N, C-alpha and C positions, 0 to 999 in steps of 0.2 A: 767299568768293563771287566769281565772275568777272564782269566788266563789259566790254562791248565794243560793236562796231558791225558791221553787215552791210550789204552792198550788193547790189542786184539788177542794177546795171550798165546802167540804162536810158539811152538817148540821147534826151533830151526837149528840145524847144525851151523856152527861157526865156520865159515869157509876158510878162515886163516889157520885154524887148528884142527878142523874136521871133528871137533868134539860137539856132541849133542847133549844139552842138559837133560837131566831126568825131569819127569813131570813134577816131582816134589821140589826140585831145585827151582823150576820155573815159577811155581806158585809162591815159594818163599821169596824169590827175587822180586816178584810183583809187589809183595807187601813192602819190601825194602824200598822199592821205587816210589810207592805211594807215600811212605813216611818221608822220604827225601824231598818229594814234591812239596810237602807242607813245610819242611825245614827251609827250603830256599824261597818260600814266600808265594808259591802258586796258590790259586784259588780252588781248583777243581781237580779231582782224580776220577777218571771214568774207566770202566772195564766193559769189554764186549761180552757177548754170550755165544758160545759155540758148543756143539754137542758131538764133535767128530775130531779125531786126530788130524793134524798135529797141534790141536789147541787144547788148553786146559780150563778156561773159565766157563764151565758148564753150569755153575751155580753162583751167579754174580752176587746175590744178596748174602750168601754165606761168606764170600770173600770180603765184601764191603763191611759186613758186620764185624769181622775180625779186625779189619783196618780201623773201623770206628773206635774200637777199644784202645788203639795205639796212637790215635791222633786227637787233636783238640779243636782244630779250626777248619780244616779243608773240607769242602763240599764233596760228598761221595755220590757218584752218579753211575749210570750205565751208558755205554756207547753203542749198545742196542740191547733192549729187552724185547724178546720176540712176542709181539702181541698176537701173532697168528697161531702159534703152536703152544704157547703157554695158556693155561686156563686163567681167565680174568679174576676169578675168586682167589686163586693162589698168588697172582701178582699183587692184588690188593692187600692180602694178608702179609706177604713178605715185606713189602715196602712200608706198610704201617709199622711193623716190628722194627725195621731198620730206622725209621724216623725216630722212634722212642729210644733206641740204643744210641743213636748219634746226636740226640738233642736237636733234631730238625735239620741236620746237615745232610739232607738227602733230596735228590730229585731223580727223575727217570727219563731216559730216552727210549721211545718205543719205535720199533721198526719191524720189517718183514723178514730180515735176514737175507743172506746171499748163498745159502747152501740148500739146493733143491731137495736132497734126500731127507732133510730134517722133517719135512711135512709128514710123510708116511710113518716115520719113527714115532711121531706123536699122534698118529691117527687122523691126520688132516690131509686135505687135497690141495696141492699147490695151485691148481686152477681156480681155487676160490680165495686166493690170497687177499685180494682187495675186499671182498665181502666179509671175510674173517676179520680183517683189520677194523672195518667200520663197526661190525656188530660187537666184537669183543671190547673195543674201546668204549662204545656206548654203555655197555654193562659196567666196565671198570669205573667210569665216571660216576655212575649211580652208586656203586658200592662204597665209594669214598665220600659221598655227599648225602646219602639217605640212611636213616637209622634202620629202617626195615625195608627190604627190597623184595618186591614181587615182579618177576620178569619172565618173559618168554620170547625166544628168538627162533631163527631158522637153522642155525648151525651148532647150537649147544642146547643141552637139556634145560628145562625151565628151573627157576628158583621160586620158592614159596616161603614167605616170611623169613628171609635170611637177614641176619645181622652180622656185620663184619666185626671181628674181634682180633686184635684191638682196633678201636677206632683211630683214625689219623690223629697225630699229635696236635693238640689244641684245636681239633676240628678242622685243620688245614690240610688238604690233600697235598702230596708231593707235587711240585711243579712238573709239568710234562713237556718234554721236547719230542717232536716227531722227526725222526731221522730218515732222510731219503737222499738218494743219489739222482734218480732219474724219473720218478713217478709223480705226475701232476696231481693225482688223486690224494696223495699224502700231504702235499702242500695245501690242497683245498681243505682237507680234514683239520689240519692245524689251524688254518685261518678261520674256519667255521667256529671252532671252540675257543678261539683266542689264546691258543697254546703257543709254545715256542716251535720254531722250525729250524732244524739243524741240517745244513747242507754239507754233507761229508764229501767234499769235492776233491778228494786227494787223487783221484784217477781221471778227473775231468777238466776240460779247458774252462777258462773264465767265462766264455760266452754262454756255456750251458748253465753254469751256476747263476749268472746274472738273470737268465730267463726264469729259472725256478724261484729265485728269491723275489723277483719282481712280481711274479704271479701270486706268491704268498702274501706279499705286502698289499697288493691291490685287493685281494679277496678279504684279507684281514679288515681293511677299511670298509669294504662293502658290507660286511656283517656287523658293523657298528661298534667295533672295538677301539676305534681311534683312527688317527691318520696313518697312512702307510709307514711313516717314519716311526710310529709308536709300536710297530710290530717287533716281536722278539726273535732275533736271528742269531744262530751260532754257525761257526765254520770250522771245518777240520783243516789240518795242515800237517806237513812232515818236515822235519829238519834234522840235519846232522851238522854240528857246529865244532869248529876248531878256531883257535886264535887267527889263523890265516887260511885263506881259501884253498891254497895248493895242498896243504896237509889234510884238509877236510876231504877233498876230492880223492886224494890218493888213498886215504884210510877207508873211506866208505865204499869205494868202487867195488871191491870184491863182494861186499855184502849186497849191494844193489844187483850186481851181475848174477848172483846165485839165489836171490830172494824168490820164494815160491810164487809170490803174487805178481812180480814184474820182471823177474830175471829172464835172461835169454830172449829179450824182446828189444824195445827201443833202448838206445844208449842212455847212460846217465845224463849226458848233456841234453839229449832230445827230450827225455822225460821231464827234466828240470825246466826246460823252456816252455813246456805245454801245460804243466800242472803246478800245484802249490809246493811241490818238493823243493826245498832249498838246502843245498850242500855248500857250506862256505863259512865265512867269518860271521861273528855276531852282527856286524853292520849290514851284511848282505841279507841275513834273516830278517832284520828289522825293516829294511827297505822293501823286501818282497811282501812281507806281511802287511805293512802299511798300505801297499798297493791293493789289497783285497777290498778296501773301502771304496775303491773306484767303481767296482761292479756289484758290491753287496750293500753299499750305504753304511751308515753308522749302525754297528751291530753290537751284540751284548756278550758273546762268549767265543773265545778262540781256544781251541784245543789242538795240541800237537801230538803226533805219535813219534816216540823217540826210542822205543825198545824193541823194534821189529828186526826181522831178517837175520837173527842169530847174533846180534850185538851182545857182547858179554856185559855182565852187571857193572863191572868197574867203568866201562866206557859209558854206559847209560847214566850212571851217577855223575860222571864228569859232564855229560850233556846237560843234566839238570842244573849243575853249578853254573854253567854258562848261560843257560836259559833264564834261570832265576836271578843271576847276578848281573848280567850284561844286556840281555835282550828285553825281558819283560818290563823292567823299570822304564826303559826308553819308550816301549810301546804304550805303556800306561799314560805317559806324559804326552806323546804325540797324538794318540787317538783322542785325547781330550780336547785338542786344539780344533776349533771350528766345528765341534760336535753340535748337531741339531738340538735345540731345546726340546723338541718332541721325542727325542730318542731316550727311552727310559734306561735305568740300570737293569741288569739281569735280576729276575725275581729270586728271592730267597725265602726261607720259611719266615724269618722275622719281618721282611718287608710285606709279605702276604698277610701275616697276622696283623700288622699295623694298618694295612689297607682295609681289612675286614672290620677291625674295631673302629676305624674312622668312618666306615660306611662308604668307602671309595673303591670298592671292588669293581672289577671289569663288568661292563654292561652285558646283558644277554644278547645273543645273535638276534637279528631283526626277524628272521624267518625260520624259527627253530623247527617248524613242522613240515617244511618243504623238502622232500627228499631230492627233488630235482635241483634245488638251489644248493644243497649240501654237496652234490657229486658232479656238478657241471664240469 
């Protein structure tokens, strides 16, 4: 099982000092956080994609390419690449380059984003978000798998005799996760192609996440990729950790109360009881995270957000020391206990390469030509 962190790249004032970092500081701090994540033994660093203030990660592959040069082991991913507003050709090119730069330490999480105005900024119509997702991803898959692509769709201009350069490293496309919070069509899309499904359930109760993951697992099996337990699931989470819970609650409360995304709403205690947010001791984070398996089953990737709401870099690095030193080692051990033999490890470039060379790649969907079956 993989453990890591993801960032949304927000530039938020520190409510305890009223100081707002510059954009340059926030970008440099993100690099330091990624390097620290590798140092403490985490498996994955992922960044979001935003094109509006107060966020800075408008070019995720640029950021990840820089981090790739400064790291050796950690997998570099996105915690959303906008499949709706980015052109599929550019996504294919950027991630192929990142694969080569990182030696294969690359995968991608696709999503629609949560900022409505981004659609017209890139010449798209938010009312066509689902059709854009399906059409763009269909083209992206072909670009990564076919040497010469002739293609025509409804929402983008046609391609004639197009060849991607560079080709994916070793002929293996980056593994794709489909990130979604609430949309059944995205779980269906992930299941149809046998891709990963990432339920970023940080704002949602367990009952909703259970429904979405169960739908994905059921449809994954329907399309002939294996048992429901063989489906590839990732979950989001949020944590603020101190050696004792009282200190954690006291220190994090002003950040929570003033955070742009959930401040001035439910109390810290209410939000923690309803969502995956855990503010407390290492043991409390361990116990709550282990509880995710009760409604998601045996899953493959757990990512935490730890650098949001204006937390200063020093505090974030301390969080990573606790996460990597006291939390994740226990989670690795406990999640292995009683794990279903059908539950695979999270795919990596090397595991996909071995599977291809051994001729054990995933089977094709049973009904690849049926639009009704793809979008039910």
